[in-house]
C-alpha positions, 0 to 999 in steps of 0.5 A: 464508537467501534475501533480496531486498534493494531499494535505493531511489533515496536509498540509491544517491544518491551513489557513497559510498551505492552503496559502502555498499549493496554493502558490506551485500550482500557481507557478507550473501553472505560470511555464506552467504546467497543474495541478489538485489538490486533497484535503483531509479534513483539519487537523483532520476534518473527525475524528472529524465529525465521533466522533460526529456521536453518533447515528445509522446513515444510511451509506448514511447519514454518508457519507454525513456527513463525506464528509464535511471535504473534501468539506470545504477543496476544497472551501478553497483551490480554494478561495486561488488559485483565490486570486492569479489569478489562474483560479480554480474550486472546484469539488465535488460529484454532480458537472458535471465534477466530476470523481470518480464513484463506483459500487453497491458493493462500488468498483470503476467503472474503466470504468466510472471513466476512461471516466469521468477523461479523460473528466476532463483532457481536461480542464486542460490547462484552469482550475485548478480543486480542487477535493475532495479526498476520496469521490466517486458518487454511481450508484444512484448518492449518496455520497460514500467514498473510505475508509481510505487513499482514498485521496491518491487512488483518486490522483494516480487513476486520475493520471493514468486515466488522463495520467499525467506525475507525482502524488505528494503526499504532507504530513507532512514528507519529503518523505519516511523516514528511520524511524518515525521522531517523534520518531527516532532521526536522521531519514533521507529521502529515495530518492527512494523506490519501490512500493513493499517496500512501500506497505509493509511499508504501511500495517504495519502502515507507514502513507505515501501513502495508499496501495490501491493507489498504485494499480493504479500506472504503470510504466508510472506514476511517484509518489513522496512524499514531505513535505508541507513546501518544497514549490516546487511541481516539486522537492525533496522528495521520488520517488516511483519506479515501479509497482506491478503486481499480479503474481504466481511463483513456485521456480525451485529448491527444499527446505529443511525445518529445524525446531528448537524446544524449550520451548516457543520459541516465548517468548524468546527475541533474539532466531530468531536473534541468529539462523538467524545470525548463518545461515548468518555467514555460508553464508546460504541464508533463503528463508522463516521463520515460527514460532510457540509457541514452534518452528521455521522453516527455509527454505533453498535450499536443497543442503545446508540443511545438512550444515544448520543443523549442524549450527543450531545443534550447536546453539541447543546444546549451549542453554538450552531452545532449544531442537532439530533440524529436517530436511524435504527434497523435499519441493516445494514452490508456491508463490502468489504475490498480491496488497491488501491481507490484505483487501481481506477477504478469500484470503487464502481460495481461495488458500488453499481450492482447494489444500485440495479438491485435497488431496494435503497436505499443509506443511506450509503457510507463508503470508506477506502484499503482498504475500502468499507462500504455501509449499508442497511436491516436488511431488505435485508441478506442480499440486499445481501450476496449481490449484492455477493459475486456482483458484486464477486468476479466 
């Protein structure tokens, strides 16, 4: 089996942990597996280096300085592997076998990186490459970086291009947990999680796997997250299932928009829970929710709008802070699902501006880490779908 093992900063945070990492790699090699290692900077080395740059450094100099964290880590891990009789070699920018290349815009040059990775993979039966994560070579050969979580991106990208069977992310939690184990008592491991679920968690602060890394996962590549104390690269942890594809979709049936108005609704704790619970107890599914300072809007199937209105009206009558509920019928929704919306400046404009140019009124926009839902009049649905497909996919 061919495995890309990525060791995070915590898992290499001390000499003892480097030894533990080397043991797990050596055991996998001894079992006959092909292993490539991606290493992050040890502990908080990158942050510490950044804190020491108190002067106005050029970007190229800054990249060279922060690269020293990863450069040190691969040397430590290579040496620990050599001490265990493993034929290992550290690989960093400038090395003849270095795989990750960026273009003039700082984005990964997919074709060049794929070609170099395939060449590197041909040697995995004889050597364990220990590769600096987070780093890349620019078009002129200088050091560039892949941004926060770049080591995760390195690992999953190399896993895909090297035709690996699995990428194993070694970190300081036993896979994905039901909550932050440092905060929540009784947090437990989740055996499986989808790419969509993990991406949303990662965009909202869960430090498990960088969202940018998941864009390189496909159905043929297994990805797993394990704890650095686990000791076995080939078992345990959380399996990340599926793949994420950009998609534009239009709901087939019309929606109704139910808006509950009230004084400073957003500042009242429990209002959303109260209204949502009332709808749920009446077996009314909510397609989307949008909130403002003085209102909260629920989108439901138009066929049950009247029943939903009665449910919400009872809540309005029973709460002095709520004033009314109104209903608008014949609403369509077009959804755009994409991998890294928060990291793509102007993405909403690419969807909404062409609609304004076509004189299509946008009733509402509801966005998340991985999707944008645009609500328009039912009569405008086909034109909206056509415009979004033409402009967003271009």
